[in-house]
N, C-alpha and C positions, 0 to 999 in steps of 0.2 A: 467629438464632436470636430466639426471642419473651425481652419485656422482661424477666426474672428468672422461675425458677419458685419457688408459693408454697405455704404449707401455712398451715392454719386451723391456733392452738392456742387449743382451751378451756380456762382457769384456771377453776381450783375452788377456791374458799375464798378467803384470803388475807385481812388487813385492810384495811381504808381508805385508809393512807398506804401500802401495800406494788403493792395495785391500780394506786394515781398512776401508783405506780413506774414498773408494768407494761405501762399504756397508754402512757408515750413510753419505751421497749425498744420498742416490735410499732412505734412509728410510727418508726424507728429501722432497726429488723429489717425491715421491708416490703423495705425498698432492697438487702438484698444476694440474693448467688444462694446457697443455694435465700432467699426470702423467708420469714418470717414474719409474719402478723397474728393476732390475737386475733378469734377466733369466735363473731361476737354471731348468737345465734340469731334473732333479733329481722329481721334483714337478711338470713340467708343462703334463700337459695330453697328449695333442697333439699338433700338429705344431709345429712352430718352433721362436725366438724371430726374433724381428719386424726390430732394426738397432742394429749394434751394433760398444762396444768403440774397438779400438786394439790399443797396445803398438808396437805403427811405427819404435820403433825400435830395438824389439826382432824379428832378424829372424825366430825363431819357431812362436811368434806370425801371425805372415804375412802370413808364411806359409800357417796357418791353416784356417788364411780366405781369401789367394785366393784359396785352396780347395773350404771351402763353396762355393765360388763367381762364380764357373767353371758352372751352369749351369744358374746360373744368377747373376745379375746387384745387389747388394746389399749395403742397406743407413747406410754407417757409418763415423764415429768421430774418428779417429788418433790424436793419443798424444806421441809426439818425438820429430824427427829432419829434416825430413823428409818426404814427404807423394805427391804422386799426383793424381788428379780426384778426395778428398776428403777436408772435412774441418779440419784442422790441429790445435792444440794446441800443443802452449810448453808447456815443466815440466822447474818449478812443475805444477801440476793442481792448478787451481783455482778456488773455486766452482760456482758462479754466471757467469762465464766463460761458464765451462761447460755445466750449463746445459742450457745457453743459445745457442750455439752450438748444441748441440741434438734437442733442439726446434726447429732452422734452418735446420736441417736434414730432419725431421718429417715434415715442409713446403715443403720441395722442392721437397723429393716424394711426397707430393701431393696425401696421399694415395694412388695410383693407381694401385700398384700392391695387389692384390685381395686375396680375402683368398681360402686354397684348399677345406676348408670344411665348407664353408658361410655356408652351410644349418643348421648345427648346431650350435645351441646356446651357447654359454657358459654363464657360471656362472659368476658374478663379482670376486668377489673372485677369478679366473683362469683369468681375464684378460685378456690378447691377448696374445694367441699360435697360431698366422698366421704366415707365411712367405710373409714377406713385412710388410710395413707400414698401416698397416691394422689398425683400430680404437676399441678401446674396446666398449663394449654394452654388457647391462644387457643377461641373458640369460632368462627370461620371457617375452610377447609382451608387458606389459607394463610395466616398468620400476622404481619401484618408485620418484615418485616427490621431490625435493627440492630446490624447488623455489625461498623459503627465504634464502634468505644469510646467517640470523642466525643460518637459520636448518640444511642449511649444514654444518658450522664450528660447532653447535655441535654434527650433525653426524660425524663427523673429531675427535672429543674430542677435546683435550687441550685447555686451557685459559690460554691465560698471560695477565701480569701484566706490562704495566709500569709506573715509577715512574721516574719526571724529570720536572722540573719550567721550562727546555727552552723548548718551544711552537719550535722551529728547530730542536730538541730532539725525541719529540716528531712523530715529526710529518717524520722523516728518518727513528723511526721504525715502524711507520704506513707504510710508504711504502715499504720497507721489509717481512715485515710482512706479510700481505696481499695478498701475489700469493700464501702463503703455506695454504691460509684458515681457520689462527684459529681465536678463538675465541679474542680481543683484548678489558684489558680497561684501562683509564689512570688518574693517578691520578697528583696533583703538588704539593703534601706537606706528612711529612711522618703519619700525623696526614687521611688523606684519606687514606692512604696506607697499613696503619694499620683497619682502619673500615673495607674496601675491604677485607681486606686478615683476618677477621673475620667471614667475612657473606659465601664467599663462596671457593674455592677450586682452587689455579692455579696451571698449570705446572711447567711455569716459573716467575719470577717475577726478571724484570730488576732495577734496584735501583737507584738511585742515590749517591753520597753522599751527596755533599753540597745542602741542602735541610729548605725553610724555615721551619721554626719551630724544632721538633727533627730531627737529623739527620738519616744520611741512615744507619750507624752502630748501631741504638738504633734501629731502623725500622727493620731491619734484627734480632738483637739476639727474640724480640719482634715477628715473623712471627717463629724463629726459637724456639720456647718455647714451641710454637704448636706443639703436638705428630707426629701427621696427617701430616701437614705442614712439619715436621722434613725428613719424609719417601718420604714425592708426590708431594715438593713443593722447585725448585733451588729456590737458589736468588744468582742473577748477580750483580756483581758492575757496577754500570757505572763511571769514574771521570777521566778526566785527570791528575790526580797526580798519579805519575806513579813507585816510588820511595818503596823498602824495605818493608821500614818503615808502609805505604801504604798499602800494600799488606801483612805485616801479620796483621795490624788491621784491614783487611775484612777478614781474615782468621780467630780471635781467634772469631766476631763476628759472624760469623759459616756460610759465603757466600761460595756458590761451586765454581765458575771461579768468573775474579776482568776485568774488559772491556776498557783497557785505553781512552780515547778520542784522536781526532778524531777517529766516532769508522770505525773500517775497515771492508771491506763489507763481501770478505773470513773466517773470524773469527769469526763474527756475525754468518754469516749462520753455520758454526762449533759446535759453541757455542750452538746455537738452536738444532741441531739436535742429540745433545748431552744428553742434558736434555728430549726426546720423551719421552714418559714412554716405548716403545720399547725397548731404547737403557737401560732404566735407568732399566729394567729386567735381559737384556740380561749381564750387567753390575754386578748385585748382582749373576744371576747364577752362572759366572763364577767366583769369588768370592765366594760364597756360597762351591764349588770344589774343594778351594785350602786347602790345608793341614791345 
């Protein structure tokens, strides 16, 4: 099978804060099966978006969508207080619900609308540039096979380490990370975590504070003591302790983020997207331009 099926989503309307959040969502959503990428007419060679995400509370956005819909019915997800005939999501935007709504909209459309330039193959990097909910396919007659799940995860990049002695937390993290095709390792003790981080490179380490043996703060310090890890590995502390003092201890240990148990799925997805290499590169470039 190909890496994943991908659909282009045209985002119409929304304020700058929401658009920034949506950029992070689509950075993560591109990893799913099916995958969803934000449509950019400036970089799309031909065709149009496959579905639309529309700010239903914006008259300008609704007018633009109605104009696009004059010639044919377009699959869309609406965000706002009211919209007839479409999946409607309330504000504030919730990551998990939005991803579910996009999948439901694609499934409902059923890929029924055909590609106007169906005879012209597209490269995988261009994804979908078709009108209607078409399905992405590679540009060659025989796209590279990735039947091995591990090979697929490695092709997408990004390995994650989850360190927690609680089996329920490990199972929760496994379930939430699985749709995004991360290669995930697990450790139950601080010593195991230190050994793993010393032998391979991780994009992100989710680290419980209270562990058998050395605690999470100590593990975090050891991970961050590695110069390569300091640049490439984000450490996210997981704890039921949410006091300012506990967060300060995490910051002093060098952690990049702090998540409080029980874990909130939307917040977890937000943090995962935040520490994808592509997102970190964007922040680094943005910071390097500051005077």
